[in-house]
N, C-alpha and C positions, 0 to 999 in steps of 0.2 A: 757305599750307601748313598741314596739320592739326596740331593739338596732340598731342603724344605722350601716350597713355593707358597708364599703368603697371598691370600686374596685381598686386594686393596679395597679401601672404602670407596663407595660411590655416593655422591651427595644426593640427597632427596630434599628438595626445597618445597615446602608446603605453600599453597597460594597465599595464605595469611601472612607469610613472611614478607612478601613484597609490599603488602599494605603497611606492615609495621615499619619496613625500611623507608617507605615514602614518608610516613609521619615523622620518623626519626630525622630524616634528611631535612625536611621542611621546618620542623618545629624545634629541633634540638641542635643538630650538627650545623645546619645552614652552610656556611663556607668553611667550616673546620674539617680538616682531614686527619685529625688526631685519632689514634686507635681507641676503640671502646670495647668493652667485654661483649661477647656473644655466646649463646648457649645452644647446645645441640644434644641429641640423644641417639642412642642406638640400642638395639635389642638383639636377642639371639637369632641366628640365621633361620630363614624360612625356605621351604621348598613347596612346590605345587606338583600335583600328579598329572602327567600327560594322559589324557583320556584315551588316546589311541594305543600307546605303548604300555601304559600303566607304570612307567618309570617316574621317579622323582626328578624334577627340574629345579635346580638351586636358583634362588633369587639373589640379587646383588647384596653386598654388605653395605647397607644404607646408613649413612650419617645424616640424620634428619634435623632440619631447622624449621620452626613454625612461627606462629604469630606472637609467641611469648619469648622469642629468642633474645630480645633486648631488655627484658624485664630483669630486675635484680634478683627476684626469686621465681624462676620459671617453674611451671608445673612439670614434674617428672613422673611419667606413668610408672606403675608399680613394677612392670616387667622390663623397664628400660634403664639404661645406664647414662648418667650425665657426663657430658664432655664440655669443657670450657675452652673457648677460643678467643682469638683476637680479631676484631673486625675493623677494616679500614676502607672508607669510601672516598673516592676521588671526585673532584669537582668537574673535570672535563675528561673526555675520552682520550685526549692526548696525554693527560697526566696518568690515566690508568694504563695506557700502553707503555709509557716510558718509565713507569715505576721500577725502582731497583728491587726486583722480586728476589734476586739472590740474597741481597742484604736482609730483606724481611724474613726470608726463610731461615737464614743462618741465625738471625737474632732469636727466632722462636725455638730453633733447635738448641741453642745455647741455654735458653731458659729451662728446657726440659732436662738437659744434661746437668745443669747446676742443681736442679731439684733432686736428681739422683745422687750426686756426689755429696752435696752439702746437707740436704734435708733427709736423704735416704727415704724419700717418699715416692709413692706411685701415683700421687694426685694428678700430676701433669703429664703422665705418660700418653694420654689421649688428647693432648692439647692440639688445636688446629688453628689455621689462619684462613680468613675469608676476605678477599679484596673485591670491591665492586665499583661500578660506575652506573648511576641511575639517571637515565634520560627521562625525566618526569613529564616532558611534553608529549613524547611518543609512547610512554609506558614500556620502554625497552630497557632491560637490565642486563648489564655485562657482569659476570661474576666468575671467580676462580677460587677453588678450595685447595688448601695444602694441609696434609696430615703427616707431619714429619715422622719418619721411622728410621732408626739407626741401622747402618749396614755393618754387620759384624764380619770380621775377617780373622781366621777362616770362617766360611759360611756354616750355618747350622745344617746338620744332616739328620734324616729320620732313620732310626734303626728299624729296618723292615718296612712297615707301612702303617698308616693310621688305621685303627680298628675301632669297632664299636666298644664304647666304654663298659657295656654290660658284660663283655667278655673278660674284663680285668677287675672291675668292681662289682660286687654282688648287688642284688636288688635292695637289700637293706641299707647298704652304704649309699647308693644313689638316692634312695628315698630320704635318707638323713641329710644329704647335701642339699637336696631340693628344699626340704623343710626349712633348713637354716638360711638358705639364700632367699627364700620367699619373704622372710621378715625384713632382711636388709640385703638388697642385691648389690654386691660389691663387684666392680669390674675385674679385680684380681684377688685371688684368695689361695690359701694353703689348705691341703687336706692330709690328714694322717689317720691311718687305721692301726690302732694300737690296742692290744689286749681285747680284741673283738669289738672295739668301740670306734666309731668314725666321728671326727671333729673337723671343723674348719676354723681358720683364723686369718687376719690380714697378712699380706705378704711382708709388711714391715716387721712382723714378729718372727721372722724366719729362724733366727738363732735360738730363741727360747722355745718356740713351738716345736721345732724339730730336734731339740736336745734329747739325746738318748733314743732317738727314733731311727731304726735301720733305714738305709737308703732306699731299699725296695718297698718301704711303706710310706715314703715321702712323695707327695704329688703337689704340683703347682697347677692351679686352675685359673681360667679366665672366662668371662662371658664372651662367647665367640659369635660375632655377627655373620660368619660365613656358614653356608649350608652345603658347601662342596665337600665331598667325602675325603678328598686327598689334599685339601688346601685349607689350613687354618686361617683365621681372620687376621687383619692388620695389627690389632693390639698386641698380639703375641711377640712381634718383632721387638718392641720397646721393653716388654716384660723380660725377654731373654737377655737384652742388653743390661737391664737393671740387675738381674741375677748374676751375670758374668762379672760385673764391676764389683758388686758388694759381696758376692759369694762365688769366688773363682772356681771352686770345686765343681760347680754345675757344668763347667765345660766338659767334664768327663761323662756327663749324662744327666738328664733331668726328665722325670716323668711328668707329662703334660696332659691335663684334662681340658678338652675343648667343650665347655658347657653350652649346650644348645637346647635345653629342655625348659620351656616356660611352665608347662604343666606335666605332671607325671603321666605316663601312658595308662590308658584305661585297661583294666584287667582283661586279658585275652585278646588285646589288640595285636594285629600282625606286625605293626611297625616297631613297637617297643621304645626303649630310650634312644634318643637321637644323638646324644653327646658322643664325642670321639675321644680316643686315647692314643698316645704315642710317646715314645722315648726319643728325645733329640740329643745330639752330641755335637760339639764343635768339631769340624772336619780337620784333617791333617794339614799342616802347613805352618808357616812362621807366624806366631802370634804377635799381635801388636799390643802396645801399652793399653792397659785396661782403663787408665785414668784420662787418657787423651780422648777428646770428643771425636768419635768416628764420623765419617760422612753420613749424610742422611738423604733420603729420597721421600717423595710424597706429594708432588704436584699432581692434581687430578687431570686426566685426559678428557678432551672434549668428545662430542658424539662422533667425530670422525676418527677417534682413536689416536689423536695427536695431542702433544702437550700444548695447551692453549685454553683460553677462557671459554665459557659457555655463555649463551645468550637466552634470556627469557623475554619473549615478545608477548606481552599480555593484552595489547590493545584489541586484537580480534576476538579475544575471549571474554573481555570484561563487559559488564552490564553498562550500556550507554548512560543510564541515569547515574550510576556510580562514577563513571568517568567524568560526567559533567559536574558532579558534586565536588570532586577533587580539583578539577580544573578551574572552577569558579573562584575558589579561594587561593589558587596558586599565586596570582599576582599580588594579592594582599599579603600573603605570608612572606613573599620575597622582600616586602618592605622592611621586615624585621631583621633581615640578614645583615644589612649594612646601615640603612638609613634610620630606622626607628625600632631598635631592639625592644623598647618598652611598650610598643603599641599593643593595646589589649583588644585583640580582634574578637575574642569570645564575647566580650561585653557588647560590642556592636552587633554581632550576629544574633545574640539572644534578645536584642531589643525589639519589642513588638510595636509596630508602627501603624497608626490609624490615619488614613488620608481622607480628609473631608473635601471632596471634589476630585472627580476623575476626568477633568478636562486637560487643557494644555499643561498647566502646572502639575496636576496630579500624575500625568503620564511620565513627565520628565523626572519628577521626584521619585517615582517608583523605580524607574530604570537606574537612577543613581544610587538608590538604596540597595538595589540588587548588586550593583558594582562594589559596594562596601560589604557585601556578604550578609545583609539582613535577610532573615529567613521567613519572617512573619509580616505580611503587608495586607492591610484590609482597606478596601475602598468603600466610601459612602457617597452616593450621588443619586439624584432623582430623575436625571435627564436621560435621553436616548441619543444614540449616535446619529448625527446628521451628516449630510453630504459635505458640509464645510469642515468637518472635523479631521478626517484622516491625514490631510496634508500638513496639519499643524500638531496633531496629537498622535505620537508614534505607536501607540498601542492599538490603533484602530485601522481597519482596511475598508475598501470600497464595499465589500460584501456585507459589512456590519451595518451599512446605512439602509439596506433594502428592507422592504416591507415595514416601513415605519421606524426602522432602526432598532438595534438591540439595546437593552439597558446598559448604560455606560459602565456602571460599577462591576456588574457580573462579567461583561465583555472584557474589561481591562484586566480583571483577575484571571480570566481564562487565558488571555494572551500572555500574561506573565508566566503562567505554568507551561505554556508552549516554549517560551524563551528558555526557561530553566525548570524542569519538572520537580526539582527539590524544594521550590519555594512554597510556603504555605500561604497562598493568596486566596482571598474571598472577597465577594462584593455584595453590598446591600443597597437596594433601591429604597431610599428614605428621604423624605422631605424634612428639612430642619426648620421648625417654626422661628419667626423673626419678629422683633419689635417693629411696630409700624405696619404690620400686616395682620389685622384683626382676624380672629378665628371665629367663624359663626358657630352658634350652639350645636348645629348638626355635625360639626367636624371636631368638636372638643374631644370626643372619645378617641378618634384617630390621632389627634395631636398628642393626647396623653400617652397613647401606645408608642408613638414615634419618639417621644421624649424618653420614655422608659427604655426603649431599645437603644437609644443613643447613650443613655447612662450606662447600660450594660456593656456597650462597646468601649466606653471610656475605662470602665473597671478592668476590662480584659487586655488593655494595652498600656504601654509605658510612655509612648510619645504620640502626640497629636499634631498633624499638620493642617493648618487652616489655609485652604487653597481655593476658596470660593470666589465668585465674581463680585458680590455686593458687600457693602460695609456692614449692613445690619445682620447678614447671615452668619457673621463671625461672633455675634454677641453670646448666644447660648453656649457654643463650644468654649468661649473664653471663660464664662462663669463655671462651667463644669470642670474645665482643666484646672482652674485655680482651686476650686473646692476639693477636688480629688488629688491634688498634688502631682499632676502630670507635667511632663516637659511639653511645652506648647511652642510650636514654630509657626510663624506667620509669613506668608509671601503674597504680595499684592503688586499689580502691574498698572502702569500708565502707558501712554503712547511710547515714550522713549525713556521712561524712568521706572524704577522698581523699588520696593521696600521689602527687606528680609529682616525679621527680628525674632528674638526669643522672648517669651513672656517671663517676667520675674516670678520668683517663688512667693508663696503666700506669706511666709514668715521672713523676718529680717535675717540677713546673713550675719556672720560673726563681727562684721565691721559696723553693724547697726543700720545698714541701708537696705533698700529693696528696689529692684528694677521694675519699671512699669510695664503695662500690657498695651495692646493695640489701641485701647480707648483712653489711655491715661493722659494723652496730650489734647484731648477734646474737652470742650466745656459744653458740648451739646450731646444729648442722648441719641443713640442710633434710631433712625426713622426710615420711612419708606423712601428708597432711592431709585426705585424701578418704575413707578407709575408715571405716566405722562412723559415718557422719554422717546426720542426718535431712535431709529434703528442703530445709528452709529453710537448713540449713548447707551443703548441696552447691551450691545455686544462689546466684548473686550477688544478694542481696536488698538493694536500694539505692534511694534516692529517684530517681525517673525523670530528673530534670534533672542529676543529679550526673555521669553519664558524659560528657555533652557538655561540661560545664565542665572536667573533668579532661583530656579528650582535646584540647580547644582549648588548654588551658594547656601540655600537653606539646609540641604543635606550635609554639606561640609561644616556648617555651623553646628548642627546636631552632633556630628562626630567629635568636634572639638569640645563640646559640652560633656559628652560621655567620657572623654579622655582626661578631663580636668578632675583633680582630686575632690573638688567640692561639688561637682556635678551641676545640678540646676542652680545652685547658689554661687557658681563661678562669678567672680567680680568682672565687670567690664573694664577695659582700659580707659584711661581718661580721654576726654574729647580732644580733638586737635586744637592747637593754639599756635601762636608764633614761635613758641619755645619748646613745645612738646609735640612729639610725633607719636600718634596713637598706635601706629603700626608696631611700635616697640614697647610692649607691655613690661610690667615688672614681673618678678618671679611668681607672685601669687595670682596675677591676672592671666598667666599663660598656661596652656596645656602643652603636652609634648608636640602638638601640632601648631602651636603658636597662640596668638591672642584669641580671646573668646568675646567678640564684640556683642553689644546689646542690640543695636540696629545698624543695618547697612543700607544706605540709600544710594542707588546707582543711577548715573546719568549717562545714557548711551551717547547722547549728542557730544559730550565731552570725553567719553570713555573714562569716566571717573567714578570712584566709589568714595563715599563719605561715611565714616563710622560715627554714630551718634549715641549718646547715653541719655536716657530719659528716666528719671525716678518715678516711683509709683505715686499716684495722686489719691489723696484721701477721699475725694468725692467722685472717683472714677465709677462709671456705670457698669464696668466689666469686672474689675478685680478688687474693689474696695471691700473692706471688712463688713461694711453695712450691707452691701448687696449679697455677699457670700453668706452672712449670718441669716439674712432673710430667706435665701434659698434653702439653707440647711434646716431652717425652722418650719417653713411653710411648704416647701417642695413645689409641686406642679402648680398649685394655686398662685404662688408668687409669680411664677413664670407666665402664667396665663394673663395676669394683670399687666405684666411688662409687654406682652404681645398685643394686648387689646387697648391699653390706656396710654396715650401718648405722654401724658404728664406724670405717669407713675414713677418712672426712674428718676427724673429730675427732682421730684418731691422726696423720694426715698433717700437720695444721696445728698440733698441740699443744694443741688445745682439751680433750682428755681430761685432760691434766695440770692444766689450769686448773680443770676440774671437781673434780678430786681436791683441789686446794689450797683451792678454795672450800668444799668439803664439810668439809674438816678445820677450816677457820676457823669454820664454823657450829657444828661439834661443840665447839670450844673455847669459843665464846660461850655455848652451852647449859650447859657445865660451870660457867662463871663465874656464870651467872645462878642455877643451882641452889645453888651454895655461898652466894651472897649471900642467897638466900631462907632457907636453913637458919640462917644467922647471925642 
C-alpha cells in the first residue's frame, strides 16, 4: 500500500499583520523577546478551474494571519478553523539568525505531545510557531513559520486510494454532517452512521461515542485545508498520532473523512461534494513506544524551496504618506523602550496648538512641535513673507517673497504639510487688536469680527503660543487664554537674551498659590511700543541662533507641563539661592521629564539660563480677576475700551492709584532729601 503523503501548510500573511506587528513591537514588546500568543486561521481546501484545460488546480494549504493576530479575541470567520501559536520577535537580525530554532521547535512539539498524553485533548494539535525580525526603518520583515507534525513509525499507508466521500457516505449523511458543522466548525470530529442516523461528536468522546458501533461505521473527520485529490492536509498527521496513542487499535485501520465542503453542492451541479474519503493503516515494521514523543517536522520552506526564513519587503508597496506617519513617531516611541517608559505620547500628539505669530519663533516652534508628534498646528499672522524672512524663518523660501509675498500663516501651514502630509496645519491671516492702538469707528466692525474669530480659535485649541514681536500684541491673547483656561506659552527675544514662560492658571493650585502671566511683573499697562521707532527698533534684531533656542525651549516646557500630573497647575521649582539648586525639584514639582519652570531667562552672552518664579499680581492688566470678570461680563465692548482708552486698564485694575501713591512717596523722599541737604 502507498504511504500517505500529507500536503504541508503554507503561510499566508495578510498585509494588516505587518501593521499589527509594527505596533506590537513599538508600543508593547519594545526590547522584549518574550514569546506572546498569536492567532491564525485556516479553512477547507480550495481549487480553481483552468480555463484552457477545464481541470481543477489545487491551491495551497494556507495558514493565514491577519491584523487581529495579536488580539486576545480575534475574529474567526464562520468557515474557518482557529489555530493558536507562539510568536517570538528578535531585536536584531543577528539574534534572529542565531536563535536556537531546534530548541524552540522541540519545546512546542513537547507542548503538543503533553496535551495529548495528559489532557487527551485535540486543542493544541494545530499549534504553530512564528519567529520574526522586524526592520522598522526599512519596513522589511524576516519571518519563519513552523507547524510541528509528528512522524509516525511505521508510516501510515492508504488502503487503495483516496476517493470521493459521496461514494462512501450517502447524500443524506453528508448533508447532515455539513449542517452540524455549519453551526460549530470543529477542526476534528467523529462521525457515526448508526440505525440509519448520522451523528458527529468531538474526537475526545471517542470511547463513548463509538461504543457498540461497528468498526465499518466509525469515521474520523477533520477540516482539510488541502484541495489535492491524493494528499490530505497537514492536520491529519497529528490527529493520527493522537488516535494511535490513545486508541492503539486504530493502527489496524481508521476510516478518514477529509472534509472540504464549505457549502453543499447546488442541485444538479457537476462537481458534487468535494470531500475525500480513505482508510489508512499503519504499515508493517517494528512499532515504537506509543508514549514516547516521536520526532516531528514542520519548518516551512522559503520561496526557493529550501528550509529558511521568508522576507516581506513592504517599503515599495506602502503608501508614502503612511510610511511617513509611522516613521515620524518612531523616534518618539523608541524613547519609551529604555529611557521613559511612562512617557504619554498620545497626550502630546492629541494636543491642539495655536501659534500666534508665524515669524522666526513661529516657524521654529512649529517644527519642534512636529518633532514631538503634535498633529494639529494652527498659525495666526497678518503679515506677508518678505525677502528678509527665508534665511531666518525655515518654513519660507525665496519664491514665497515674490509678487508682494505670500500670507505668512497660510504659507507656513502649507509648508508644514509638505514636510509631513499627516499634520493638520492651517493658517489664518488675522490682525490682533492691541491696547494703545485706537480703532477708528470705520474699523470697529472688522475688529469685532477679528476678535470673534480669535475667540473661536482659542475655543478649538488646547495650547496657545504667544510669539509676536510687540509687548502690547500679547495682551488680548493673554486675557483670552486666562478666561478660557488654556495653557499659554510665551516666548520673547532680545538681542542676546530671551524669555520663555508659561502663564499660570486662573484658579489657585492645591498649595494656594498662582503663577503670574507675562504682565504680572509690570506696573504699567501695555501701550503703543511701535510708533516713532527707528528701523532697528521696529525689527527684531537678535542673534540668529537665539530664536531656535527660545522656540525649542518653549515647546519642551509645554511637553513637561503635559507630562506633569497637575498639568497647567504644575508647581514651579523654587528660585535659585545660595543653598538651593532649582534644577533639582521636589517630587511634586517634577514631571517625568524633569522640572517644570515658570520662567526661563536666557543670556546668550554668558550661555546661561536662569529659572525665575513670579506669582500672579492682583492688579495685573492681563490675568487679574478684575480684568477677566470685566471681559466675561462686557465682552467686546470692554476690549474696545482697552484698545482705545490709554487710562482704562490702569483705572480698571487700580494701577492708577498705585501710580499716585508711588508719586506721592517720591515727592516725600525728595522733600526729605532737600531738607537734609540744607541742614
